[in-house]
C-alpha positions in Angstrom: 7.6 -23.1 -22.4 5.5 -19.9 -20.1 7.9 -17.9 -18.1 7.2 -17.2 -14.6 7.3 -14.6 -11.3 7.7 -15.8 -8.5 7.4 -13.6 -5.1 9.5 -14.3 -2.0 8.1 -13.1 1.3 10.0 -11.8 3.9 9.8 -9.5 6.9 5.7 -8.6 7.9 2.5 -9.0 6.2 2.1 -5.2 4.5 6.1 -6.0 3.3 4.8 -9.0 1.7 1.5 -8.1 0.2 3.4 -5.1 -1.6 5.6 -7.3 -3.2 3.0 -9.9 -4.1 1.3 -6.8 -5.8 4.3 -5.9 -7.5 4.9 -9.8 -9.1 1.1 -9.7 -9.7 1.4 -7.0 -12.3 4.0 -8.2 -13.9 2.3 -11.5 -14.1 -0.3 -9.6 -15.8 1.8 -7.2 -17.8 3.7 -10.4 -19.0 1.8 -13.1 -19.4 3.5 -15.2 -16.8 2.9 -17.6 -14.2 2.7 -16.3 -10.8 4.4 -18.5 -7.9 3.8 -17.5 -4.2 6.3 -19.2 -1.7 6.5 -17.5 2.0 8.4 -20.7 3.5 10.8 -18.6 4.9 11.9 -18.4 9.2 8.8 -15.4 9.5 6.2 -16.8 8.3 7.6 -20.5 7.8 3.8 -21.8 6.0 2.6 -22.2 2.7 1.0 -18.8 1.3 -2.0 -21.2 -0.6 -3.0 -22.4 3.2 -4.2 -18.8 4.1 -4.8 -17.3 0.3 -6.4 -17.8 -3.0 -5.5 -16.1 -5.9 -8.3 -15.6 -8.8 -7.8 -14.7 -11.9 -4.3 -14.7 -12.5 -2.4 -18.0 -13.6 -0.4 -19.2 -10.9 1.7 -22.5 -9.5 2.7 -24.1 -6.7 6.1 -25.3 -8.1 8.4 -24.2 -10.3 11.3 -26.0 -12.7 14.6 -24.1 -12.5 16.9 -26.5 -14.8 17.9 -24.9 -17.8 16.3 -21.8 -17.4 17.4 -18.5 -17.9 16.9 -16.9 -14.4 17.0 -13.1 -13.2 18.7 -12.3 -10.8 21.0 -14.7 -11.6 21.9 -15.6 -7.7 18.1 -17.4 -7.7 20.0 -19.4 -10.2 21.1 -21.2 -7.5 18.4 -21.2 -5.1 16.3 -22.1 -6.8 12.8 -20.6 -5.2 14.3 -21.2 -1.5 14.5 -18.4 0.4 17.6 -16.6 1.3 16.7 -15.5 4.7 18.9 -12.5 6.3 21.5 -13.0 3.5 18.9 -11.2 1.0 19.7 -7.8 2.8 23.4 -7.9 1.0 21.7 -8.7 -2.6 21.5 -5.8 -5.2 17.8 -5.1 -6.0 16.8 -3.8 -9.1 13.4 -3.3 -10.9 12.3 -6.4 -12.7 9.8 -4.8 -15.3 12.2 -5.2 -17.3 12.9 -9.2 -17.2 13.0 -11.0 -20.3 14.4 -14.4 -18.4 12.6 -17.5 -18.3 11.9 -16.7 -14.5 11.6 -13.5 -12.2 12.4 -13.8 -8.9 11.7 -11.2 -6.2 13.2 -11.5 -2.5 10.6 -10.3 -0.6 12.7 -7.0 0.4 13.8 -3.6 -1.3 11.9 -2.4 -4.7 8.9 -2.9 -5.2 5.5 -1.4 -6.5 2.0 -2.0 -5.8 -1.5 -1.2 -6.8 -4.0 -2.2 -4.3 -7.5 -1.9 -5.9 -6.0 -4.6 -8.7 -4.2 -6.6 -5.8 -7.9 -6.7 -3.9 -9.5 -8.0 -7.1 -7.0 -11.2 -7.3 -6.3 -12.0 -3.5 -8.7 -13.7 -1.2 -8.5 -14.9 2.0 -9.5 -18.5 2.4 -8.6 -19.6 6.0 -11.2 -18.7 9.1 -9.2 -16.0 11.1 -10.7 -14.5 14.1 -11.2 -11.2 13.8 -14.5 -8.4 14.7 -15.7 -5.6 12.6 -15.3 -2.5 14.6 -16.6 1.4 14.3 -13.4 2.6 15.7 -9.9 0.2 15.6 -6.3 1.6 16.2 -3.5 0.0 15.4 -0.3 0.3 17.6 2.8 -0.2 15.6 5.5 -1.4 17.9 8.6 -4.0 18.4 11.1 -3.0 15.8 9.7 0.7 15.4 8.9 1.2 19.3 10.6 4.6 19.5 8.6 6.3 16.5 5.3 5.8 17.7 3.5 8.9 17.8 2.3 10.4 20.7 -0.5 8.4 21.7 -2.1 10.7 24.4 -3.1 12.9 21.1 -4.0 9.7 19.8 -6.2 8.9 22.0 -8.1 11.6 22.3 -8.3 11.9 18.3 -9.8 8.2 17.9 -12.0 8.3 21.7 -12.2 4.3 22.9 -11.3 2.1 20.3 -10.7 -1.7 19.3 -6.6 -2.0 19.3 -5.0 -4.1 17.7 -1.3 -4.7 18.5 2.1 -6.1 17.9 3.5 -4.7 21.4 1.8 -5.2 24.7 3.8 -2.1 26.1 2.5 -0.1 23.7 -1.1 -1.8 25.1 -0.3 -1.0 28.5 0.2 2.7 28.1 -2.8 2.7 25.8 -5.3 1.2 28.3 -4.4 3.8 30.2 -5.0 6.8 28.4 -8.2 4.7 27.5 -9.6 2.4 29.9 -12.5 2.0 28.0 -10.9 0.9 24.9 -11.3 -3.3 24.3 -7.5 -5.1 23.4 -8.3 -7.5 20.8 -4.9 -8.9 20.2 -4.7 -11.5 22.4 -0.6 -12.3 24.4 0.9 -11.9 27.8 1.8 -8.6 28.7 5.9 -8.9 28.8 8.2 -7.3 26.4 7.6 -10.1 23.8 5.5 -9.1 20.3 1.7 -10.8 20.6 2.4 -11.9 17.1 5.6 -14.4 18.5 3.6 -15.6 21.6 2.9 -19.3 20.5 5.2 -21.3 18.3 2.8 -22.8 15.7 3.1 -21.0 12.8 -0.5 -21.8 11.9 -1.9 -19.7 14.8 0.6 -17.0 14.8 -0.1 -16.3 11.2 -4.4 -16.3 11.5 -3.8 -14.3 14.5 -1.9 -11.8 11.9 -4.3 -11.5 9.7 -7.5 -11.6 11.5 -5.9 -8.6 13.1 -4.8 -7.3 9.8 -8.8 -7.7 8.5 -9.9 -5.9 11.6 -8.3 -3.2 10.8 -9.3 -3.1 7.2 -13.0 -3.4 7.8 -13.6 -0.9 10.8 -15.2 2.4 9.7 -12.8 4.4 11.0 -8.9 3.2 11.5 -6.2 5.1 13.3 -2.6 4.2 13.4 0.5 5.7 15.3 2.9 4.8 13.0 1.5 6.0 9.4 4.4 4.2 8.2 3.0 1.2 8.9 2.7 -1.1 5.6 0.6 -3.5 8.1 -2.0 -0.7 8.1 -1.9 1.0 4.7 -2.3 -1.9 2.9 -5.2 -3.1 5.6 -6.9 0.2 4.4 -6.1 0.8 1.3 -6.8 -1.9 -0.3 -9.0 -0.8 -2.7 -12.9 -3.0 -1.9 -11.4 -5.2 1.5 -14.7 -6.9 1.4 -14.0 -8.6 -1.8 -10.9 -10.8 0.4 -13.7 -12.5 2.2 -15.6 -13.5 -0.9 -15.9 -16.9 -1.6 -12.7 -17.6 -4.3 -14.6 -18.7 -7.8 -13.3 -22.2 -8.6 -14.0 -23.0 -11.8 -13.5 -19.5 -13.1 -10.0 -19.5 -11.8 -9.3 -22.9 -13.4 -10.7 -21.8 -16.6 -7.7 -19.1 -16.7 -5.5 -20.7 -15.1 -2.5 -22.8 -17.0 -2.1 -24.7 -14.3 -3.4 -25.1 -10.2 -2.0 -27.9 -8.4 
C-alpha cells in the first residue's frame, strides 16, 4: 500500500505554508502521497477549497486502520486536529520516519523550501487583492508589543498600501502617513481585522488576499521581520506562479488519486 504524509494546519497562514512545504518535501523525497487537512478551529475549512496541488500525488482522505503511524498519538486521533493539545506533544524531525503514515501537527519542527512550494501550489479561489508598488504589512494582535518603531518605518516606506491584522497599528500608521491607503477591511476597534467576520470562507479569502498583495508588491515592508506571513509572501520564489491556472490533466497523470 502507498505511504502517506499528512500536513495538519494550525496557527497563521505563514506557519501553515511552512509546514506544508516540509510535508511536500517529504512526499517528494519518499514517494509518499500528500494529504493536507486545515479543518482546525482557526482555518475552519478545506484547504482544497482555496488551493490546488500540482505535480505531486495527493489525496483528500487517508485510511488509518491497520497501518503504522508516526507520531504514534495519531494512531488514535487519525488525521483529526489536536487543537491546543498539540502544544503538549513532543515535536520531532520526521524526515527519517518509515511508518505507513507520517503526520505533521502544524506546529513545532519544520524545514521549508519556498521555491519548491511555489512550483506545486496554486491559489484557485478568487480573492480580493490589489497590486501596489509599495506595501506595508503591520503585524500585530499577539505580537503587537514586538512591533518596530512605526515612525522610522513610515519614513522609509513613504505612503503605501497597508495590510494588517491589527486596527491599532493601522490607526497609528495613518497618523504618521496619512496619504497611505488601508486595504485590510474592518472596524477600528481592538479586534483583529481578520476575526471581524464569523464566516470562515470570507475570512480566509481576506487573509489570502492580503498575503498576495504583499507577495506581488514591487516593494514591501513590515514592522516585524519575524512575521511568517510576510516571509512566506516575499520568499516564495515566483509568486506569480501561484495565480496560474492549475494544469488539471498534468496533475491527474502523476497523481495516484484525486478526489
